[in-house]
N, C-alpha and C positions, 0 to 999 in steps of 0.2 A: 137295495139302495138305489135311489133315483138320482142321476146326474143331470143338473140343469145347466144348459149352455145359454149364456146371456149374449153371446156374439151375434150381431146382426149384420148380414151382408146385403148391401143395397147397390144396384147398378145405376148409371147415369140415366136420368129421364130424357125423353125426347126433347123437351124444352131446353134442358141444360146443354145438350149437344148442339141444338140450333143456335143458342146464345154464343157458345164457344166458336162455332163456325162464323157467325156474324162478326164477332170481335176480331177473329183472325183476318177476316176479309177487310175490315176497316183498317187494321194495322198494316196489312199488305198494301192497301190503296195509299195510305199515308207514306209508307216507305217508298213505294214506287214513285209517288209524286216528288218526294224529297230527292230521290236519285235522279229523276228527270230534270228537276231544277238545277241540281248540282252539275249535271252534264251540260245543260244549256248554258249555265254560267261559265263553265270551263271552255265550251266552244266559242262563246262570245268573247271571253277574255283572250283566247288564242287568236281570234280574228282581229281583235283590236290591236294586239301586239304586232301581228303581221302587217296590218294596215299602217300602223305607226312607223314601223321600220321601212316599209315600201315608200311611204310618203316622204319620210326624211331622206331616204336615198335618192329619190327622184328629184326633190327640190335642191339637193346638194349637187347633183349632176348638172341641173340647169344653171345653178349659181356659178359653178366652176367654168362653164362655157361663157356665161355673161361676164365673168370677171376679166376675161381677156378680149373683150370687145373693143373696137375703136369707137369711142363713145358717141361721136357725132354721126355714126353710121347706123345707129339703132333707131328703129321706127316700128310702127304698127300698121297692119293691113286690115281692111274691112272684109269680114267673112262673106258678106253679100256681094262685094265687088273688090276682089283681091288687087285690082290695079289702083285702087284708091289707098293712098298711104298718108300717114301723118306722123309727126314727131311725137315721142312719148310725153313731151311737156305740153302738148296742146290742151287747151281748156275744154274743148268739145270732144275729147276722146271718150266715146261711150262704149258700151259692152259689145257692140257689133265689131269693134276693132279688137279682135281676140287672137290675132296672129302677130308674133313679134319676130323681127328679122334684123340681123346685124352682120358686120364684117368682123371676123376675129383675127387678131394679129398672131403671128407664129410664135407663141410662147415657148414651145418645146425647142424649136430651132434657136431661139434667142438664148436659151439656157446653155446651148452648145454641148461641149464634151470635154473630157479630161485629156490633155495632151502629154501627160507624163509628169508634169510638174505643177501646172495650174489648170483651172477650168476656163476654157476659152469660149466666148459666145459665138454662135453660128453667124449672127449678124449683130453689129454693135448699135445700130440706130443712129449713128453719127455720120455726117458728110464732111469731108475736108474740102471746103469751098476754095481754099487757097492753093490746092494742088493743081499743077498744070494740066493733069489728066482729067480733072473734073470740068465738064462742060455740058452742053445740051444733048450730048449723045451718051454720056455715062457719068457716074459719080464714083469717087474713091471713098470707101467706107472703112476708115482705120479701125483696127481692133477686131475686125471680122475674120471668121474662118468659114467661108461660105460652103466649103465641102462638108462641114458638119451639118449645116442647115440643109444642104442638099439631101444627105442620107436620111435625116430625120423626116423631112417633108415627104420624101419618096416612100418611106415606110408608112407614115400616117395617111397618105392619100391613096394607099393600095396601088402604088406604082403609077398613078395617073399623072403626077406632077414631077417634072424634072426641071429644076430651076436653071440648069446650065444649058438645056436644049429643049425649050418648051415646044410641045406639039401645037398645031393650030387650034386655037380655042381653049387651050389648057396651059396655064402658066401663072406665075406669081405677079404681084403688083406691089408698088410702094405707095404709101400715103404720107405726104409730108406733114409733120406735126404743126408747123407754123401757119398753115392755112386754115382759116375758119370761115365757113360759109353757113348760110341759113339751113337748118335741117329741113327736109330729109336729104339734102344733097351732101353726100359723104365727102366733106371737104372739097366740094365741087363735083361729086359724082351724083348724077341724077338717075335714080332707079327707074323712073318712068320713061326715060330715054337712054337705054344702056349704051348706045353708040356715042352719046355725049358724056363720056366719063371724065372729061376735063382734067382735074388734078390727081386722079387716081391713075398712076402711070405703070404701064406694063414693062416688065424688066426681065432680064436673065443674068445669071452670074457669069463672070469672066475671071477666072483665077480665084484667089482667096479673098480679095478685098475690093473688087470692082463689080458694080451693077450697071449693066448696059441697057439703055432704053430700047425697046423693040418697036417704038413708034416715034413720030416727029413731035417734039415738044412745042414747036411754034413759039408763041409768046409766053409760055409758062415759065415761072421763075423757080429757081432751086432754093431749098432751105437747108438748115444745118441739121435737122433731125427728121427721122422718118420711122414708119412702121413697115414691116414686111408682112404681107398677107398672101395666103394661097386659097382661102375658102371663105364663103359666106355661110351663115347658119340661119335656119328658120324653124321656129316652134309652131306647129300647126295642129289645132284641134280637128280631129277627123271622126265622123260618125253622124248618124241622122238624129240622135237624141241629144238635145241640148244639155241634159243633166246626166248623161252617161256616154262618154266618148273617149277615144284614145288620144293621147298627146304624142305627136310624132316629131322627131328632130330630123330635118333635112340638112345635108352638108356636102362638102366636096363639089361645089359648083362656083364658078367665077363670073359674077355679074359684070365685071369690067370687060368680059368677052361676050356679053349679051345673054349669058346663061341665067336661068331662073330655077327656083326650087321646084316648081311645078313641071319642069321639063321631064319627059320620059327618061327613065334610067338614072335620075338623080339618086344618090345613095341616101338612105334614111333608116332610122330605127325607132321603135316605139319606146318612149321614155316611161310612160305609165298608161295602164288600162283602167277602165271604169272611173274616169275623172269626171267629177261633177262641177268643179269650179277651177278656172285658170284665169287669173287677173294679174295685171302689171300696171305700174305707174311710175313716172319719173319724178323724183323730188330732189332738186338740185342736181348733183352729179351722181345720185344714187338711184338705182332701179329697185323698187319694191315689188316682190312677186308673192302671189298667194296661190296655193295648190290644195285642192281637196280631192281625196280619192275615197270611193265607197267599195263595199265588199261584193256588190253584184247580187244582193239578196241571198247570200249563202245560208243564212239562218232563218229566212222568211221575214225578217225585219231588217230594213236597210240600216247599215252601220257605216259611218263616214268619219274620216280624220282630216283635219285641215292643218296646214303648216304655212307660215309666212317667213320671208327672208329678205333682207336688204343687201343689195350687191353694189359696192362702190365702183 
């Protein structure tokens, strides 16, 4: 008897194997491309989020400082000639005026400290003109607890400023609120001639509620309200690239003693790196600032984030 086997065994042909390899290669290429795009998208999203946070934090830091400016002390400097200054409200303020400088009043000292029952301001900002001890040598400032202001200013100035015993060239000043002069003279303070500081008056504390002038007032008049200040501030773009620079904050210097932000040893810190745009303008009593930061080409394609803020 003959057994017939109809089962046919066939192997893959060379052409079929080649086709399979080609198809697998195409699928691999597509998959790799998808993964690469996904990674690129993730990286870009991560950088954008980081830039957004960095830009938001930087502009908030700037706004917090500007919030406590003495308004008529705020002006712009020309990057090509830093000795050229103009008020922020000038109509001819162009992009070369990219540095902003101001005197900040002592907000932390003003807030004071808790004395066990109530919060007492370090300095009240008021002058008792009717007090017999208020004259051209000193003012009585009721409601003040100047020892609180002293400890706060001492800590914030890295022990440089002692309002009760100022060292030569280092000390606080008061600016009377009732004096208004044409900007950029800080209520009579001329930045271009630091020795002519006019109505910005150097002082030191005596006891808890007396501020003694450390200079001759001559014909200057006293007013009922004042600011206490111990530092000026300057935001300065630094770097050779106009579209990629660092924004640096200079502080802890006293222009009423002739000090400048550009003096060697002036304390400073970088507010933001890889800045592409820093603009400011004054509208009424408000300063509008714009800040743009880029990623420094981390992904091969420049990514930038811009933020704007108005500071009253």
